[in-house]
C-alpha positions in Angstrom: 56.2 8.3 -73.4 57.3 11.3 -71.4 60.5 11.7 -69.4 60.5 10.9 -65.8 60.2 13.6 -63.2 63.1 14.9 -61.3 63.2 16.1 -57.7 63.5 19.7 -59.1 60.2 19.3 -60.9 58.5 18.0 -57.9 59.8 20.9 -55.9 58.4 23.3 -58.2 55.1 21.5 -58.2 54.9 21.5 -54.5 55.8 25.2 -54.3 53.3 26.1 -57.0 50.6 24.1 -55.1 51.4 26.0 -51.7 51.2 29.4 -53.4 48.1 28.6 -55.2 46.5 27.4 -51.9 47.7 30.6 -50.1 46.2 32.9 -52.9 42.9 30.9 -52.6 42.7 31.3 -48.8 43.5 35.1 -49.0 40.8 35.4 -51.7 38.3 33.5 -49.4 38.8 35.4 -46.4 39.2 34.5 -42.6 35.5 33.6 -42.0 35.5 31.3 -44.9 38.8 29.7 -43.9 37.5 29.0 -40.4 34.2 27.5 -41.7 36.3 25.4 -44.1 38.5 24.1 -41.2 35.4 23.5 -39.1 33.8 21.5 -41.9 37.1 19.3 -42.3 37.3 18.8 -38.5 33.6 17.6 -38.6 34.2 15.3 -41.5 37.3 13.9 -39.6 35.0 13.4 -36.4 32.4 11.6 -38.5 35.0 9.4 -40.0 36.2 8.5 -36.5 32.9 8.2 -34.7 31.2 5.8 -37.4 33.4 2.9 -36.7 33.1 3.3 -33.0 29.3 3.5 -33.2 29.2 0.4 -35.3 31.4 -1.4 -32.7 29.0 -0.2 -30.0 26.0 -1.5 -31.9 27.5 -4.8 -32.4 28.1 -5.1 -28.6 24.6 -4.0 -27.8 23.2 -6.7 -30.2 24.9 -9.5 -28.2 22.7 -11.2 -25.7 23.6 -10.7 -21.9 25.1 -13.8 -20.4 22.5 -15.5 -18.1 23.4 -15.7 -14.5 24.3 -19.1 -13.0 22.2 -18.7 -10.1 19.3 -16.2 -9.4 19.4 -14.4 -6.2 16.0 -13.8 -4.6 15.1 -11.2 -2.2 14.1 -12.5 1.3 10.5 -12.6 2.0 9.0 -9.5 3.9 8.6 -10.0 7.6 5.4 -11.3 9.0 3.1 -9.4 11.2 4.1 -11.3 14.3 7.9 -10.6 13.4 7.1 -6.9 12.8 5.4 -6.8 16.4 8.2 -8.7 17.9 10.7 -6.2 16.5 8.7 -3.3 17.8 8.7 -4.6 21.4 12.2 -5.4 21.1 13.2 -1.7 20.5 11.1 -0.4 23.6 12.7 0.5 26.8 11.9 -1.3 30.1 9.4 0.5 32.4 11.5 -0.4 35.5 14.3 1.7 34.3 12.3 4.9 33.5 13.9 6.9 36.5 17.4 5.9 35.3 16.5 7.2 31.8 15.6 10.5 33.5 19.1 10.3 35.1 20.6 9.9 31.6 18.9 13.2 30.5 20.2 15.0 33.5 23.7 13.7 32.9 23.7 14.7 29.1 22.6 18.2 30.2 25.4 18.6 32.7 27.9 17.3 29.9 26.6 20.0 27.7 26.9 22.7 30.2 23.2 23.3 30.5 21.3 24.4 33.6 18.4 22.2 34.2 15.5 23.0 36.4 13.4 20.3 38.1 11.2 18.6 35.2 7.7 17.6 35.2 6.9 13.8 34.8 3.8 12.0 33.7 3.2 8.2 33.1 0.7 6.6 31.0 -0.5 3.4 29.6 -2.1 2.2 26.5 -3.9 -0.9 26.9 -4.5 -1.9 23.3 -0.7 -1.8 22.6 0.5 -2.8 26.0 2.9 0.1 26.0 3.8 2.4 28.9 4.8 6.1 28.2 6.7 8.3 30.4 6.4 12.0 29.5 9.3 14.3 30.5 9.2 18.1 30.5 12.6 19.6 31.0 13.3 23.4 31.2 16.8 24.1 30.4 19.1 27.2 30.0 22.3 27.5 27.9 23.6 28.3 24.4 21.2 27.3 21.6 23.7 24.8 20.0 24.2 23.0 23.3 20.6 22.6 23.8 20.1 21.0 20.4 23.2 18.8 21.0 21.6 17.8 24.3 18.3 16.8 22.7 19.9 14.9 19.8 22.2 12.9 22.2 19.2 12.0 24.3 17.5 10.5 21.3 20.5 8.6 20.4 21.1 7.2 23.9 17.4 6.2 24.1 16.2 4.9 20.7 12.6 4.4 22.3 12.2 8.1 23.0 10.7 10.8 21.1 11.1 14.5 21.2 7.5 15.7 21.1 8.2 19.5 21.5 10.8 22.0 22.0 10.2 25.8 22.6 12.8 28.5 22.9 12.7 31.9 24.6 15.5 34.5 24.9 15.1 37.8 27.2 16.9 39.9 24.6 18.6 39.6 21.2 22.2 40.2 22.5 22.0 37.6 25.2 23.7 34.2 24.4 21.8 32.2 26.9 18.5 30.8 25.8 15.7 29.2 27.9 14.1 26.2 26.4 11.5 23.7 27.3 11.9 20.1 26.0 9.2 17.3 26.1 10.4 13.7 25.6 8.2 10.8 25.6 9.7 7.3 26.5 7.9 4.3 25.1 8.3 1.4 27.5 7.5 -2.3 27.6 5.0 -3.4 30.2 5.1 -7.1 30.6 5.9 -9.5 27.9 4.2 -8.9 24.4 
């Protein structure tokens, strides 16, 4: 049998190994060393990912727990419920003039000049819905006119903004003339 290795022998072997490795790397060159490092990193990544993937596959293979109680969606509303909801949203015909006052107040709040408007009442016998068309000429900054229009629609959810037109005398002028056409949809009697 051979004699046991001493610590000096191990130091010499490690030093020899390191020297040989450095010489090999110098002989291979920088591109080959980078490629070798990338291959080693890829192998290490595969070694780490394979157990992770196996654990994920085991989890996916397990059946999902069944819920204790099923939640069902409510049934869709009937035609009569939809019709009742439609008539609920409509404004009341007897307050049409007050809605015009709301528009005038909103115009004043947005610092708009509001000329006298045009008003036209209508009625649809089939749906039993009254309409009240309001055409308002206003003057003011462009942004204020849009704010006025959006606030009017928020205040009166039964209204529609059917038309809006803008006109400016010159490009440099900040004041814009606009013509807005609202239609109010109003209840006429009980549905």
